Steps between C-alpha positions, in 0.01 A plus 500: 500500500691812377280738717614328824865518390468871405345563842796352686792562264453860389504652838807299598689611172394860579663474847816352350522773246487756778835368620670668201455840661486383868723190545508524870134536564467154625583390850791270579396141501474404875608133427835614373566855629722595215462856378524399136211235528171684520140426447171666403184376659198476256256294692481201483846510328859583585725633234861440599766679306878555525665843469794484277729792396319589173182304518228332703470130465172343599574173687159362565119572518294271711215496754583672821379208721824317409820581682841527339751254613834666603 
């Protein structure tokens, strides 16, 4: 169902695109506490990304009920 995919995916992509101008807008991931590993919360999803010198690399997007293993 494309409508369901659009409803979930488009807002997540929009949040990720905002990182171009504001790469430090996410919080530090509590499971790792490394300043270069950050996350955006987009309920019910977590968008984890890594700050690199000239880019932001999205590491993972998944439901927030799941914890990261350190």
